[in-house]
Backbone atoms as SQL, in Angstrom:
CREATE TABLE atoms (id INTEGER PRIMARY KEY, chain TEXT, resi INTEGER, resn TEXT, atom TEXT, x REAL, y REAL, z REAL);
INSERT INTO atoms VALUES
  (1, 'A', 1, 'MET', 'N', -26.240, 18.897, 13.244),
  (2, 'A', 1, 'MET', 'CA', -25.572, 17.537, 13.545),
  (3, 'A', 1, 'MET', 'C', -26.939, 16.351, 13.590),
  (4, 'A', 2, 'SER', 'N', -25.844, 15.520, 12.895),
  (5, 'A', 2, 'SER', 'CA', -26.811, 14.101, 12.037),
  (6, 'A', 2, 'SER', 'C', -27.682, 13.337, 13.096),
  (7, 'A', 3, 'ASN', 'N', -28.437, 13.430, 12.693),
  (8, 'A', 3, 'ASN', 'CA', -29.971, 12.454, 13.718),
  (9, 'A', 3, 'ASN', 'C', -29.296, 11.303, 14.743),
  (10, 'A', 4, 'PHE', 'N', -28.314, 10.984, 13.552),
  (11, 'A', 4, 'PHE', 'CA', -28.171, 9.144, 14.222),
  (12, 'A', 4, 'PHE', 'C', -26.375, 9.322, 15.125),
  (13, 'A', 5, 'VAL', 'N', -26.485, 10.327, 14.885),
  (14, 'A', 5, 'VAL', 'CA', -24.595, 10.951, 16.095),
  (15, 'A', 5, 'VAL', 'C', -25.236, 11.623, 17.598),
  (16, 'A', 6, 'ALA', 'N', -26.467, 12.135, 17.481),
  (17, 'A', 6, 'ALA', 'CA', -26.532, 12.761, 18.476),
  (18, 'A', 6, 'ALA', 'C', -27.517, 12.307, 19.379),
  (19, 'A', 7, 'ARG', 'N', -27.509, 11.423, 19.255),
  (20, 'A', 7, 'ARG', 'CA', -27.501, 10.644, 20.586),
  (21, 'A', 7, 'ARG', 'C', -27.047, 10.237, 21.731),
  (22, 'A', 8, 'GLY', 'N', -25.878, 10.829, 20.746),
  (23, 'A', 8, 'GLY', 'CA', -24.126, 11.134, 23.039),
  (24, 'A', 8, 'GLY', 'C', -24.299, 9.350, 23.061),
  (25, 'A', 9, 'ALA', 'N', -24.279, 7.970, 22.945),
  (26, 'A', 9, 'ALA', 'CA', -23.681, 7.346, 23.065),
  (27, 'A', 9, 'ALA', 'C', -23.672, 7.154, 22.450),
  (28, 'A', 10, 'PRO', 'N', -22.312, 5.361, 21.829),
  (29, 'A', 10, 'PRO', 'CA', -21.765, 5.692, 20.690),
  (30, 'A', 10, 'PRO', 'C', -22.604, 4.804, 20.517),
  (31, 'A', 11, 'THR', 'N', -22.857, 4.743, 19.582),
  (32, 'A', 11, 'THR', 'CA', -23.744, 4.278, 17.872),
  (33, 'A', 11, 'THR', 'C', -23.425, 3.264, 17.202),
  (34, 'A', 12, 'ARG', 'N', -23.637, 2.046, 16.242),
  (35, 'A', 12, 'ARG', 'CA', -23.048, 1.632, 15.549),
  (36, 'A', 12, 'ARG', 'C', -23.515, 2.337, 13.623),
  (37, 'A', 13, 'GLN', 'N', -24.222, 3.817, 14.631),
  (38, 'A', 13, 'GLN', 'CA', -24.768, 4.221, 12.812),
  (39, 'A', 13, 'GLN', 'C', -22.845, 5.296, 12.928),
  (40, 'A', 14, 'ALA', 'N', -23.133, 6.337, 14.748),
  (41, 'A', 14, 'ALA', 'CA', -21.767, 6.758, 15.069),
  (42, 'A', 14, 'ALA', 'C', -20.548, 6.614, 13.909),
  (43, 'A', 15, 'VAL', 'N', -20.907, 5.398, 14.458),
  (44, 'A', 15, 'VAL', 'CA', -18.933, 4.471, 14.848),
  (45, 'A', 15, 'VAL', 'C', -18.547, 4.201, 12.762),
  (46, 'A', 16, 'ILE', 'N', -20.070, 3.894, 12.538),
  (47, 'A', 16, 'ILE', 'CA', -19.184, 4.010, 10.659),
  (48, 'A', 16, 'ILE', 'C', -19.393, 4.925, 10.241),
  (49, 'A', 17, 'ARG', 'N', -20.602, 6.990, 10.478),
  (50, 'A', 17, 'ARG', 'CA', -20.260, 7.874, 9.869),
  (51, 'A', 17, 'ARG', 'C', -18.659, 7.971, 10.746),
  (52, 'A', 18, 'ASN', 'N', -18.727, 8.203, 11.886),
  (53, 'A', 18, 'ASN', 'CA', -17.214, 8.488, 11.637),
  (54, 'A', 18, 'ASN', 'C', -15.786, 7.957, 11.256),
  (55, 'A', 19, 'THR', 'N', -16.309, 6.999, 11.405),
  (56, 'A', 19, 'THR', 'CA', -15.223, 5.802, 10.260),
  (57, 'A', 19, 'THR', 'C', -14.940, 6.092, 8.145),
  (58, 'A', 20, 'ALA', 'N', -16.392, 6.654, 7.759),
  (59, 'A', 20, 'ALA', 'CA', -16.353, 7.370, 6.760),
  (60, 'A', 20, 'ALA', 'C', -15.712, 8.484, 6.911),
  (61, 'A', 21, 'ALA', 'N', -16.155, 9.325, 8.356),
  (62, 'A', 21, 'ALA', 'CA', -15.150, 10.636, 7.985),
  (63, 'A', 21, 'ALA', 'C', -14.009, 10.828, 8.392),
  (64, 'A', 22, 'ARG', 'N', -13.821, 9.915, 8.809),
  (65, 'A', 22, 'ARG', 'CA', -11.680, 9.765, 9.319),
  (66, 'A', 22, 'ARG', 'C', -11.055, 8.724, 7.499),
  (67, 'A', 23, 'ALA', 'N', -12.387, 8.696, 6.765),
  (68, 'A', 23, 'ALA', 'CA', -11.286, 7.787, 5.334),
  (69, 'A', 23, 'ALA', 'C', -11.973, 9.039, 4.184),
  (70, 'A', 24, 'GLY', 'N', -12.138, 9.589, 4.843),
  (71, 'A', 24, 'GLY', 'CA', -12.250, 11.067, 3.860),
  (72, 'A', 24, 'GLY', 'C', -13.652, 11.115, 2.853),
  (73, 'A', 25, 'LEU', 'N', -14.223, 10.062, 2.974),
  (74, 'A', 25, 'LEU', 'CA', -15.829, 9.599, 2.654),
  (75, 'A', 25, 'LEU', 'C', -16.569, 10.699, 2.785),
  (76, 'A', 26, 'LEU', 'N', -16.819, 12.105, 3.272),
  (77, 'A', 26, 'LEU', 'CA', -17.661, 12.824, 3.723),
  (78, 'A', 26, 'LEU', 'C', -17.203, 13.555, 3.309),
  (79, 'A', 27, 'GLU', 'N', -16.052, 13.905, 3.033),
  (80, 'A', 27, 'GLU', 'CA', -15.344, 15.157, 2.538),
  (81, 'A', 27, 'GLU', 'C', -15.884, 15.361, 0.954),
  (82, 'A', 28, 'GLY', 'N', -15.600, 16.499, 0.784),
  (83, 'A', 28, 'GLY', 'CA', -16.058, 17.284, -1.187),
  (84, 'A', 28, 'GLY', 'C', -17.665, 17.476, -0.799),
  (85, 'A', 29, 'GLU', 'N', -17.243, 17.915, -2.638),
  (86, 'A', 29, 'GLU', 'CA', -19.047, 18.214, -2.947),
  (87, 'A', 29, 'GLU', 'C', -19.528, 17.346, -2.161),
  (88, 'A', 30, 'SER', 'N', -21.057, 18.125, -2.649),
  (89, 'A', 30, 'SER', 'CA', -22.004, 17.234, -1.647),
  (90, 'A', 30, 'SER', 'C', -22.600, 16.200, -4.019),
  (91, 'A', 31, 'GLU', 'N', -23.003, 15.583, -3.759),
  (92, 'A', 31, 'GLU', 'CA', -23.984, 15.378, -5.046),
  (93, 'A', 31, 'GLU', 'C', -25.705, 14.174, -5.374),
  (94, 'A', 32, 'ARG', 'N', -26.083, 15.041, -5.558),
  (95, 'A', 32, 'ARG', 'CA', -27.839, 14.593, -5.912),
  (96, 'A', 32, 'ARG', 'C', -27.829, 12.812, -6.189),
  (97, 'A', 33, 'ILE', 'N', -28.664, 12.571, -5.323),
  (98, 'A', 33, 'ILE', 'CA', -28.860, 10.978, -5.919),
  (99, 'A', 33, 'ILE', 'C', -29.919, 10.693, -6.333),
  (100, 'A', 34, 'ALA', 'N', -31.401, 9.835, -6.969),
  (101, 'A', 34, 'ALA', 'CA', -32.536, 9.543, -6.914),
  (102, 'A', 34, 'ALA', 'C', -32.840, 8.189, -6.342),
  (103, 'A', 35, 'GLY', 'N', -33.462, 7.836, -6.509),
  (104, 'A', 35, 'GLY', 'CA', -33.850, 5.961, -6.619),
  (105, 'A', 35, 'GLY', 'C', -34.832, 5.753, -6.234),
  (106, 'A', 36, 'ARG', 'N', -36.427, 4.710, -7.292),
  (107, 'A', 36, 'ARG', 'CA', -37.458, 4.574, -5.835),
  (108, 'A', 36, 'ARG', 'C', -36.831, 3.421, -5.471),
  (109, 'A', 37, 'MET', 'N', -37.476, 3.338, -4.129),
  (110, 'A', 37, 'MET', 'CA', -37.326, 2.131, -2.574),
  (111, 'A', 37, 'MET', 'C', -38.761, 1.812, -2.480),
  (112, 'A', 38, 'ARG', 'N', -38.778, 0.322, -2.076),
  (113, 'A', 38, 'ARG', 'CA', -40.269, -0.288, -1.652),
  (114, 'A', 38, 'ARG', 'C', -40.459, 0.683, -0.143),
  (115, 'A', 39, 'THR', 'N', -42.210, 1.398, 0.012),
  (116, 'A', 39, 'THR', 'CA', -42.311, 1.712, 0.996),
  (117, 'A', 39, 'THR', 'C', -41.329, 1.124, 2.356),
  (118, 'A', 40, 'ALA', 'N', -42.007, -0.485, 2.704),
  (119, 'A', 40, 'ALA', 'CA', -41.655, -1.952, 3.124),
  (120, 'A', 40, 'ALA', 'C', -39.797, -1.408, 3.866),
  (121, 'A', 41, 'LEU', 'N', -39.262, -1.062, 2.958),
  (122, 'A', 41, 'LEU', 'CA', -37.740, -1.029, 3.578),
  (123, 'A', 41, 'LEU', 'C', -37.978, 0.093, 3.406),
  (124, 'A', 42, 'ILE', 'N', -37.475, 1.138, 2.821),
  (125, 'A', 42, 'ILE', 'CA', -37.815, 2.879, 4.000),
  (126, 'A', 42, 'ILE', 'C', -38.404, 2.252, 5.359),
  (127, 'A', 43, 'LYS', 'N', -39.068, 1.717, 5.534),
  (128, 'A', 43, 'LYS', 'CA', -40.035, 2.392, 6.244),
  (129, 'A', 43, 'LYS', 'C', -38.609, 0.949, 7.803),
  (130, 'A', 44, 'ALA', 'N', -38.378, -0.597, 7.415),
  (131, 'A', 44, 'ALA', 'CA', -37.878, -0.887, 8.188),
  (132, 'A', 44, 'ALA', 'C', -36.397, 0.041, 8.918),
  (133, 'A', 45, 'ALA', 'N', -35.806, -0.193, 7.212),
  (134, 'A', 45, 'ALA', 'CA', -34.486, 0.560, 8.005),
  (135, 'A', 45, 'ALA', 'C', -34.416, 1.258, 8.568),
  (136, 'A', 46, 'LYS', 'N', -35.526, 2.601, 8.805),
  (137, 'A', 46, 'LYS', 'CA', -35.708, 4.179, 9.620),
  (138, 'A', 46, 'LYS', 'C', -35.768, 2.900, 10.768),
  (139, 'A', 47, 'GLU', 'N', -36.955, 1.956, 11.548),
  (140, 'A', 47, 'GLU', 'CA', -36.792, 1.797, 12.290),
  (141, 'A', 47, 'GLU', 'C', -36.313, 0.765, 13.054),
  (142, 'A', 48, 'ARG', 'N', -35.499, 0.344, 12.780),
  (143, 'A', 48, 'ARG', 'CA', -34.114, -0.769, 12.756),
  (144, 'A', 48, 'ARG', 'C', -33.590, 0.672, 13.200),
  (145, 'A', 49, 'SER', 'N', -32.142, 1.838, 11.936),
  (146, 'A', 49, 'SER', 'CA', -31.666, 2.674, 12.064),
  (147, 'A', 49, 'SER', 'C', -32.176, 3.895, 14.080),
  (148, 'A', 50, 'GLY', 'N', -32.982, 3.511, 13.253),
  (149, 'A', 50, 'GLY', 'CA', -33.197, 5.114, 14.221),
  (150, 'A', 50, 'GLY', 'C', -33.470, 5.782, 13.538),
  (151, 'A', 51, 'ILE', 'N', -33.254, 6.389, 12.573),
  (152, 'A', 51, 'ILE', 'CA', -33.377, 7.691, 11.535),
  (153, 'A', 51, 'ILE', 'C', -33.939, 7.939, 10.679),
  (154, 'A', 52, 'THR', 'N', -33.983, 8.880, 10.732),
  (155, 'A', 52, 'THR', 'CA', -35.959, 9.285, 10.252),
  (156, 'A', 52, 'THR', 'C', -35.288, 10.341, 9.113),
  (157, 'A', 53, 'SER', 'N', -34.363, 10.897, 8.669),
  (158, 'A', 53, 'SER', 'CA', -33.976, 11.846, 7.458),
  (159, 'A', 53, 'SER', 'C', -33.764, 10.440, 6.420),
  (160, 'A', 54, 'ASP', 'N', -34.505, 10.654, 5.621),
  (161, 'A', 54, 'ASP', 'CA', -34.601, 9.873, 4.018),
  (162, 'A', 54, 'ASP', 'C', -32.518, 10.285, 3.645),
  (163, 'A', 55, 'THR', 'N', -32.157, 11.550, 3.910),
  (164, 'A', 55, 'THR', 'CA', -30.897, 12.094, 3.120),
  (165, 'A', 55, 'THR', 'C', -29.346, 11.409, 4.826),
  (166, 'A', 56, 'GLU', 'N', -29.671, 11.002, 5.258),
  (167, 'A', 56, 'GLU', 'CA', -28.961, 10.409, 6.431),
  (168, 'A', 56, 'GLU', 'C', -29.333, 8.836, 6.517),
  (169, 'A', 57, 'LEU', 'N', -30.633, 8.643, 6.148),
  (170, 'A', 57, 'LEU', 'CA', -30.485, 6.676, 5.931),
  (171, 'A', 57, 'LEU', 'C', -29.629, 6.613, 4.578),
  (172, 'A', 58, 'LEU', 'N', -29.479, 7.063, 3.813),
  (173, 'A', 58, 'LEU', 'CA', -28.520, 7.341, 2.636),
  (174, 'A', 58, 'LEU', 'C', -27.240, 7.090, 2.553),
  (175, 'A', 59, 'GLU', 'N', -26.673, 8.032, 3.315),
  (176, 'A', 59, 'GLU', 'CA', -25.771, 8.220, 3.569),
  (177, 'A', 59, 'GLU', 'C', -25.199, 6.527, 4.811),
  (178, 'A', 60, 'TYR', 'N', -25.451, 7.164, 5.718),
  (179, 'A', 60, 'TYR', 'CA', -25.159, 5.963, 6.013),
  (180, 'A', 60, 'TYR', 'C', -25.223, 4.558, 5.734),
  (181, 'A', 61, 'ALA', 'N', -26.145, 4.065, 4.145),
  (182, 'A', 61, 'ALA', 'CA', -26.238, 2.789, 4.122),
  (183, 'A', 61, 'ALA', 'C', -24.903, 2.766, 3.029),
  (184, 'A', 62, 'LEU', 'N', -24.540, 4.048, 1.772),
  (185, 'A', 62, 'LEU', 'CA', -24.013, 4.645, 1.207),
  (186, 'A', 62, 'LEU', 'C', -22.069, 3.776, 1.647),
  (187, 'A', 63, 'SER', 'N', -22.543, 4.853, 3.298),
  (188, 'A', 63, 'SER', 'CA', -21.026, 3.919, 4.148),
  (189, 'A', 63, 'SER', 'C', -20.748, 3.143, 4.930),
  (190, 'A', 64, 'ARG', 'N', -21.587, 2.507, 4.900),
  (191, 'A', 64, 'ARG', 'CA', -22.351, 0.441, 5.054),
  (192, 'A', 64, 'ARG', 'C', -20.976, 0.370, 4.180),
  (193, 'A', 65, 'VAL', 'N', -21.716, 0.100, 2.897),
  (194, 'A', 65, 'VAL', 'CA', -21.388, -0.599, 1.794),
  (195, 'A', 65, 'VAL', 'C', -19.703, -0.096, 1.557),
  (196, 'A', 66, 'ALA', 'N', -19.764, 0.814, 1.544),
  (197, 'A', 66, 'ALA', 'CA', -17.815, 1.626, 1.151),
  (198, 'A', 66, 'ALA', 'C', -17.000, 1.227, 2.297),
  (199, 'A', 67, 'LEU', 'N', -17.131, 1.636, 3.697),
  (200, 'A', 67, 'LEU', 'CA', -16.461, 0.116, 4.653),
  (201, 'A', 67, 'LEU', 'C', -16.894, -1.042, 4.819),
  (202, 'A', 68, 'GLU', 'N', -17.836, -1.802, 3.909),
  (203, 'A', 68, 'GLU', 'CA', -17.821, -3.140, 4.252),
  (204, 'A', 68, 'GLU', 'C', -16.395, -3.884, 4.791),
  (205, 'A', 69, 'ASP', 'N', -16.364, -5.242, 5.490),
  (206, 'A', 69, 'ASP', 'CA', -15.384, -5.501, 5.938),
  (207, 'A', 69, 'ASP', 'C', -15.302, -7.395, 4.935),
  (208, 'A', 70, 'THR', 'N', -13.960, -6.687, 4.403),
  (209, 'A', 70, 'THR', 'CA', -13.422, -7.401, 3.717),
  (210, 'A', 70, 'THR', 'C', -12.480, -9.065, 4.146),
  (211, 'A', 71, 'PHE', 'N', -12.593, -8.839, 5.726),
  (212, 'A', 71, 'PHE', 'CA', -11.326, -9.722, 5.508),
  (213, 'A', 71, 'PHE', 'C', -11.546, -11.463, 5.940),
  (214, 'A', 72, 'ALA', 'N', -13.328, -11.918, 4.959),
  (215, 'A', 72, 'ALA', 'CA', -13.084, -13.578, 5.141),
  (216, 'A', 72, 'ALA', 'C', -13.187, -13.552, 3.567),
  (217, 'A', 73, 'GLU', 'N', -13.605, -12.968, 3.164),
  (218, 'A', 73, 'GLU', 'CA', -13.054, -12.593, 1.480),
  (219, 'A', 73, 'GLU', 'C', -11.822, -12.765, 1.419),
  (220, 'A', 74, 'THR', 'N', -10.725, -11.789, 1.314),
  (221, 'A', 74, 'THR', 'CA', -9.034, -12.097, 1.448),
  (222, 'A', 74, 'THR', 'C', -8.979, -13.308, 2.143),
  (223, 'A', 75, 'LEU', 'N', -9.905, -13.243, 3.106),
  (224, 'A', 75, 'LEU', 'CA', -8.636, -14.904, 3.939),
  (225, 'A', 75, 'LEU', 'C', -8.166, -16.984, 3.073),
  (226, 'A', 76, 'THR', 'N', -10.088, -15.751, 2.544),
  (227, 'A', 76, 'THR', 'CA', -10.529, -16.797, 2.014),
  (228, 'A', 76, 'THR', 'C', -10.003, -16.864, 0.422),
  (229, 'A', 77, 'SER', 'N', -9.582, -16.437, 0.020),
  (230, 'A', 77, 'SER', 'CA', -8.494, -15.598, -1.355),
  (231, 'A', 77, 'SER', 'C', -7.439, -16.332, -0.721),
  (232, 'A', 78, 'LEU', 'N', -6.655, -16.408, 0.040),
  (233, 'A', 78, 'LEU', 'CA', -5.967, -16.961, 0.271),
  (234, 'A', 78, 'LEU', 'C', -4.935, -18.352, 0.293),
  (235, 'A', 79, 'ARG', 'N', -6.657, -19.445, 0.417),
  (236, 'A', 79, 'ARG', 'CA', -6.607, -20.404, 0.514),
  (237, 'A', 79, 'ARG', 'C', -5.308, -21.027, -0.496),
  (238, 'A', 80, 'GLY', 'N', -4.553, -21.669, -0.050),
  (239, 'A', 80, 'GLY', 'CA', -3.953, -21.772, -0.467),
  (240, 'A', 80, 'GLY', 'C', -1.633, -22.170, -1.083),
  (241, 'A', 81, 'SER', 'N', -2.447, -20.701, -0.900),
  (242, 'A', 81, 'SER', 'CA', -1.027, -20.421, -0.809),
  (243, 'A', 81, 'SER', 'C', 0.200, -19.840, -0.368),
  (244, 'A', 82, 'VAL', 'N', 0.057, -20.698, 0.432),
  (245, 'A', 82, 'VAL', 'CA', 0.679, -21.313, 1.715),
  (246, 'A', 82, 'VAL', 'C', 1.560, -22.456, 1.790),
  (247, 'A', 83, 'SER', 'N', 3.038, -22.157, 1.384),
  (248, 'A', 83, 'SER', 'CA', 3.543, -23.605, 0.910),
  (249, 'A', 83, 'SER', 'C', 3.231, -25.238, 2.658),
  (250, 'A', 84, 'PRO', 'N', 2.523, -26.315, 2.010),
  (251, 'A', 84, 'PRO', 'CA', 2.116, -27.333, 3.142),
  (252, 'A', 84, 'PRO', 'C', 3.804, -27.595, 3.457),
  (253, 'A', 85, 'ASP', 'N', 4.531, -27.243, 2.854),
  (254, 'A', 85, 'ASP', 'CA', 5.770, -27.262, 3.120),
  (255, 'A', 85, 'ASP', 'C', 6.425, -26.991, 4.009),
  (256, 'A', 86, 'LEU', 'N', 5.611, -25.591, 4.974),
  (257, 'A', 86, 'LEU', 'CA', 6.430, -24.673, 5.534),
  (258, 'A', 86, 'LEU', 'C', 6.643, -24.789, 6.954),
  (259, 'A', 87, 'ASP', 'N', 7.569, -25.501, 7.830),
  (260, 'A', 87, 'ASP', 'CA', 6.667, -25.551, 9.406),
  (261, 'A', 87, 'ASP', 'C', 6.308, -23.895, 10.034),
  (262, 'A', 88, 'LEU', 'N', 5.511, -24.446, 10.436),
  (263, 'A', 88, 'LEU', 'CA', 4.364, -23.257, 11.522),
  (264, 'A', 88, 'LEU', 'C', 4.858, -23.817, 12.895),
  (265, 'A', 89, 'GLU', 'N', 5.766, -24.505, 13.275),
  (266, 'A', 89, 'GLU', 'CA', 5.654, -25.054, 14.709),
  (267, 'A', 89, 'GLU', 'C', 6.797, -24.678, 15.405),
  (268, 'A', 90, 'PHE', 'N', 6.158, -24.115, 16.648),
  (269, 'A', 90, 'PHE', 'CA', 6.795, -22.697, 17.406),
  (270, 'A', 90, 'PHE', 'C', 8.628, -22.970, 17.991);
């Protein structure tokens, strides 16, 4: 069981992981990725998240990026798309 889901109470990590699972992002084959990260960045991310496993930390971070909320960008992109002549009064 994942370190960040095993804590019991619903945590931000558990919500992200469960949402990623429901979206089908945690299914299928695993793939290996490699990269060099700054020690301070890894340490800070682990301390803030409470995640101790490098793999789980990467999975959580990638899930956050994949599930990123784009509401603000979508709303902003709609600016000017409603006719100023449209009567919005009730």
